[in-house]
C-alpha positions in Angstrom: -38.4 37.2 -14.2 -39.9 35.6 -11.2 -38.0 32.8 -9.5 -40.3 29.8 -10.1 -38.7 27.7 -7.4 -41.2 29.4 -5.1 -44.8 28.2 -5.7 -47.4 30.2 -3.8 -50.4 28.2 -2.6 -53.6 30.1 -3.2 -55.4 28.3 -0.3 -58.0 31.0 0.0 -61.8 30.5 -0.1 -62.6 31.4 -3.7 -61.3 32.5 -7.1 -62.0 36.2 -6.3 -59.8 36.1 -3.2 -57.2 34.2 -5.2 -57.3 36.7 -8.0 -56.8 39.6 -5.5 -53.9 37.8 -3.8 -52.2 37.1 -7.2 -52.7 40.7 -8.2 -51.1 41.9 -4.9 -48.1 39.7 -5.5 -47.6 41.0 -9.1 -44.4 40.1 -10.8 -42.8 38.9 -7.7 -44.4 35.4 -8.1 -44.7 33.4 -11.3 -46.0 30.0 -10.1 -49.2 29.3 -8.2 -50.8 26.2 -6.6 -54.6 25.8 -6.7 -56.0 23.0 -4.7 -59.2 21.2 -3.7 -60.2 23.8 -1.2 -60.8 26.3 -4.1 -62.1 23.9 -6.7 -65.8 24.6 -6.0 -65.1 28.3 -5.6 -64.0 28.8 -9.2 -60.4 27.4 -8.9 -60.2 25.9 -12.4 -61.4 29.2 -14.0 -58.8 31.1 -11.9 -56.1 28.6 -13.0 -57.0 29.2 -16.6 -57.0 33.0 -16.2 -53.6 33.1 -14.5 -52.1 30.8 -17.1 -53.6 32.2 -20.3 -54.0 35.9 -19.5 -51.1 36.5 -17.1 -48.5 34.0 -18.1 -48.3 32.3 -14.7 -47.4 28.7 -14.2 -50.0 26.6 -12.4 -49.8 23.6 -10.1 -53.2 21.9 -9.8 -53.2 20.1 -6.5 -56.0 17.6 -6.8 -54.4 14.5 -5.2 -56.5 12.3 -7.4 -57.2 8.7 -6.3 -59.5 6.2 -8.0 -59.5 3.2 -10.3 -57.2 3.4 -13.3 -59.9 4.1 -15.9 -61.3 7.0 -13.9 -57.9 8.5 -13.2 -56.9 8.3 -16.9 -60.2 10.0 -18.0 -59.9 12.7 -15.3 -56.3 13.5 -16.2 -57.1 13.5 -19.9 -59.8 16.1 -19.3 -57.5 18.3 -17.1 -54.6 18.1 -19.5 -56.5 20.1 -22.1 -56.2 23.2 -20.0 -52.4 23.5 -20.6 -51.5 23.6 -16.9 -48.1 22.7 -15.6 -48.3 20.3 -12.6 -51.0 17.9 -11.3 -50.9 15.8 -8.2 -52.2 12.3 -7.9 -51.8 9.7 -5.1 -48.5 7.9 -5.3 -49.8 4.4 -5.7 -48.3 2.9 -8.9 -51.5 2.1 -10.6 -52.7 5.7 -10.1 -49.4 7.2 -11.4 -49.4 4.9 -14.4 -53.0 5.8 -15.4 -52.3 9.5 -14.9 -49.4 9.4 -17.2 -51.5 7.7 -19.8 -54.1 10.4 -19.4 -51.5 13.1 -19.7 -49.9 11.6 -22.8 -49.3 14.2 -25.6 -49.4 17.1 -23.2 -46.8 19.0 -21.2 -48.6 18.3 -17.9 -46.3 16.9 -15.3 -47.6 14.2 -13.0 -46.5 14.6 -9.4 -47.0 11.7 -7.0 -48.0 12.4 -3.4 -45.9 10.2 -1.0 -47.1 10.9 2.6 -48.9 14.2 3.4 -46.7 16.7 5.3 -49.4 17.1 7.9 -49.1 13.4 9.0 -46.7 11.7 11.4 -46.3 8.1 12.5 -49.2 8.2 14.9 -51.5 9.4 12.0 -50.3 6.5 9.8 -51.0 4.1 12.6 -54.6 5.5 12.8 -54.8 4.9 9.0 -53.7 1.2 9.5 -50.6 1.8 7.3 -47.7 -0.6 7.8 -44.9 -0.2 10.3 -41.8 1.8 9.5 -40.6 5.4 9.9 -42.4 8.1 7.9 -39.2 8.9 6.1 -38.6 5.3 5.1 -42.2 5.0 3.8 -41.9 8.3 1.9 -38.7 7.3 0.1 -40.1 3.9 -0.8 -43.3 5.3 -2.2 -41.2 7.9 -4.1 -39.1 5.2 -5.7 -42.2 3.2 -6.7 -43.8 6.3 -8.1 -40.7 7.0 -10.3 -40.8 3.4 -11.5 -44.5 3.9 -12.5 -43.4 6.9 -14.5 -44.1 9.9 -12.3 -42.4 13.1 -13.4 -41.9 14.0 -9.7 -43.0 13.6 -6.2 -44.5 15.6 -3.4 -42.6 15.1 -0.1 -41.6 17.1 2.9 -38.2 18.8 3.0 -37.0 16.3 5.6 -37.1 13.5 3.0 -35.8 15.4 0.0 -32.1 14.4 0.3 -32.9 10.7 0.5 -35.3 10.9 -2.4 -32.7 12.8 -4.5 -30.2 10.0 -3.8 -32.5 7.4 -5.4 -31.0 6.0 -8.6 -34.2 6.7 -10.5 -34.6 10.3 -9.3 -32.4 11.7 -12.1 -34.5 14.2 -14.1 -37.4 13.9 -11.7 -38.9 16.7 -9.7 -39.1 17.0 -5.9 -41.7 19.5 -4.8 -41.9 20.3 -1.0 -44.8 21.6 0.9 -44.4 22.2 4.6 -41.9 25.0 4.0 -41.9 27.7 6.6 -39.6 30.8 6.9 -37.6 30.9 10.0 -39.7 31.8 13.1 -43.1 31.3 11.4 -46.0 29.3 12.7 -45.9 25.7 11.4 -49.7 25.5 11.4 -50.9 22.0 10.7 -47.6 21.0 9.1 -45.6 18.4 11.1 -42.5 17.8 8.9 -41.2 21.3 8.0 -38.0 23.1 7.0 -37.0 26.6 5.9 -36.9 27.5 2.2 -33.2 27.5 2.0 -32.9 24.1 3.7 -35.6 22.5 1.5 -33.8 23.6 -1.7 -30.3 22.7 -0.5 -31.7 19.3 0.4 -32.6 18.5 -3.2 -36.0 20.1 -3.7 -36.7 21.8 -7.1 -39.7 23.8 -5.9 -41.0 24.9 -2.5 -44.7 25.5 -1.8 -45.6 28.2 0.6 -49.1 29.4 1.5 -50.1 30.8 4.9 -46.9 32.7 5.6 -47.6 34.7 2.4 -51.4 35.1 2.2 -51.9 35.7 5.9 -49.3 38.4 5.9 -50.5 42.0 5.9 -48.1 42.6 3.0 -48.1 39.4 0.9 -45.7 40.8 -1.7 -43.1 41.7 1.0 -43.6 38.2 2.6 -42.9 36.6 -0.8 -40.0 38.7 -1.5 -38.5 37.9 1.9 -38.8 34.2 1.2 -37.2 34.7 -2.3 -34.3 36.5 -0.6 -33.7 33.4 1.6 -33.3 31.1 -1.4 -29.8 30.0 -2.4 -28.5 30.8 -5.8 -29.7 28.1 -8.3 -27.1 25.5 -8.3 -28.6 23.1 -10.8 -31.4 22.8 -13.4 -35.0 23.0 -12.2 -38.2 22.2 -14.1 -38.2 25.7 -15.6 -35.0 25.1 -17.6 
């Protein structure tokens, strides 16, 4: 059985490319992320195919943000597809509305804290208040948990502090920005290796380019899996 602590990001142009990549990875990978970049290229259809026909778990990375009524309606519509994870912005009103939309389903709502491609200068450009990125991430995570989030999206560098929050018990920490040792960080600014991310408290790591840009994606995925420490505690698949 595939180790679902690894989520492979299908950040490729369209569903056909995503299908080919998933086929090349075979049984080595059991969990996939499909994001906005593929949505107009058949991403939702691919998500359904991988889930229903191939038994894969699916993380739909939409990062939804809108007024509460719209969020609730959008999540209610997505919940009918029997997917596993869905991201929304970590603002409490968004998280609360998403949880209402997901009611009665197994869809887990993950709150985005601060994107792993951003640093303090980027937050300044966005007119976000002063404070270190790590402090803001941890505060947003705590507020998202209070609003009912099933988990949060944060960089590996903040995972330990989030896991230490009193209200993090039973909640998921999913970390993008994970790069195998020696690989190109790309546009990610707050990164760590797979082993460090998991030992810091993450339940799942998300890896994209180091796998799909590899000439042998299956070998790249298996090399990452070989880096992972033995499971030391329950994850969302238990």
